[in-house]
N, C-alpha and C positions, 0 to 999 in steps of 0.2 A: 546559443549553447546552453543546455540546462545544467545548472551548477548545483542544485539542491535535490536531495532525496528525502522523502518522508515515509516513515514507518508508523502505520497506525497501530497503536497499542492501547487503545482506550476502551476496548470491548468489555462488556460486563461479565464474561465468562460464566454465563448462566448454565451452560451445559458441561462444564469442565470444573473439577474441584481444585484447580490450580491456575496459575498464570500461563496462558497459552504459549507465550513466547519463551517460557522457561522449559518447555518440553525439550528433551535432549535427543540429538542424532549422534551416535558414535561419541557420546560424552561431551558434546557441545550443544549449547542452547540454540534454538532457532534464532532468537533475537541477535545472539552474538555472530552467528553465521551470516545473517543478512547485513548487519552493520559492517562486517568485514567485506562482503561482496560490494555493497553500495559505496563504501569508503574508497574502494579501488577505482571507482568510475566517476564519482561526483566529488566536488570541492567540500561538500558538507552534507552530513546526514542529521535529520531532525526526527525525533521520536515524539509523536502525539500521545500524550498520556496525562491522566489526572492523578497519577501516583508516581511522581517523579523520583521518589526515594528508591523505588524498585530498580530504576535504570541508571542511577547516578554513576555507578561503577563503570559504565560505558564511555563516560567522558564526552558525550555528544550534546548538542543543543536540544532542549525539550520544550514543548509548548503544550499548554493545557487547553481544554475547551473554553472558548470565550462566550459561548452561548450554552445555557443549560438544556442541552438536547444531545443525548449520546447518539453516536452513530458515525460512520465514515465521512458523511458529508460535512459534519461539524468539525471533524479533525482536519480535513482538507482546508475548509474555510479558515480555521484558526492558523494554519501554517501560511496561507496566502496573505494574511494580514501582517505578517512579519515584514517590516519596511524593505529590507534587502532582498527578499524573495520575489522573483518575477515569474518564474515557471518552476514546477516541482514535479518529480517523478514520484509516484505514490505506489506503495505496496503495504502489506499487512504483516504483523508480527507472527501470524499463525500460518505463513506460507513457506513451507520448509524447503522447497526445491527451486527457488527463483534462478533462472538461467542468466548468467551475466552477459552471454553473447546476445541473448534476446533483449535484455535491458538496453545494451548498446545499440542494437538495431533500431529500437523504438526511438531512442535519443537522436540517432542519425537521421531518421525520417522527419523529425520535428521541425517546424517552421512557425514563426510567431504570427502567421496569418491564421493559425488555427486556434480554437479555444481549448481543445484537448486532443490527444493522440492515444487511441485505445486499440489493443489487439483483439482479434476475433478468434474464438475457438469453439468447436461444437456448435457453430452457427449463432454463437451468442457473444456480445461484447464482454470484455473482461476489465470492468472498471477499476479494479484494485491492482492493476499492473499497467498503469499509464501515466501520461503527463497531463497536468492541468495548468492553465495560464491564470495569472493574477487578474487578467481582464474580466474573468467570470466570477470574481469574488462577490460582487454585489448580487449577481444572479443566484448564486448559491445561498447567500444570506436570505434573499426573498423566498427562496424554496424552503429553507429551514423554518422560517416564520410561518409559512403556510402549513407546516407539519408534513411536508413531502420529503420523505427520507430515502427514496429509491434513487440510487445512482444511475441505474439503467434507464429509468424514465427521464432523469435529468438530462442525460445525453442527448435525448431527442430535441431538447430546447436549445442546444448550442451547436457550434460549427466544429464537428469532430472529423479528425483524420482517422479512419479505420484501417488498421493494419490487417490485410486480408489473411484468411485462415491458411491459404497455400503458403504464403510468406512465412507465417508463424511456424507451420510444421516443417519447413525446411531446416529450422534451427532447433525446435522443441517438438519433435514428432508426436509425443504422447501428451503434450499440454501440461507436463508436470509443474511448470511455473505457476499455474493457476490453481493448484490444489491448496486447499486451506483445511485446517484442523478445527472442527467444532466440537467433537465428542471424543471420548476415549476410544470408542470403536473406530473412528476415523484414524486416530493415531496408531492403533494397533494394526489396522489394515494397511495403512500407507507406510509405516515406519517399523512397527514392532519393536520399538525401543523402550528405553527407560524414561522415568519422568524425574523432574527435579522439583520437589515441592517447595513452596514459599510459605 
């Protein structure tokens, strides 16, 4: 059983003038909503961030990048080095519509014979909505050292349980769980909401 969830909040926000997780939906920050959803499913929620002062109010465990190489792979690796973490469900702070039923479905399909469990949508793996095993921490580290930062390419090197698109669409027909906000245009298109500047 997967006990830990990781929210990646270490992005550099190069295309947004604010902290992406602090964008608001109906008066609630995306990061707050996601912590709430994941806390109802997992024993512990961890935030990957190099700015812990921003998220201290959430009262959850935080981990910084232990390698000076920004990107989701570094955040996942850093979380997997926590001694009591064996497997971790990973998502990102800028994904405003994660579906708790789909999260639970991925967890239910998980087995420790796999290195990762990743849903497929639009014929593409969705690596920021899946489970990663501690077994692959060293492989991730080697990838980072080589400057290889693509999670999709990394998945080709490990043993992955792919959750088929038909299964995913039975729960999340529009794939809203996989939407992420990179620009204000994305935000206005997907949410049309207000922002909470930091």
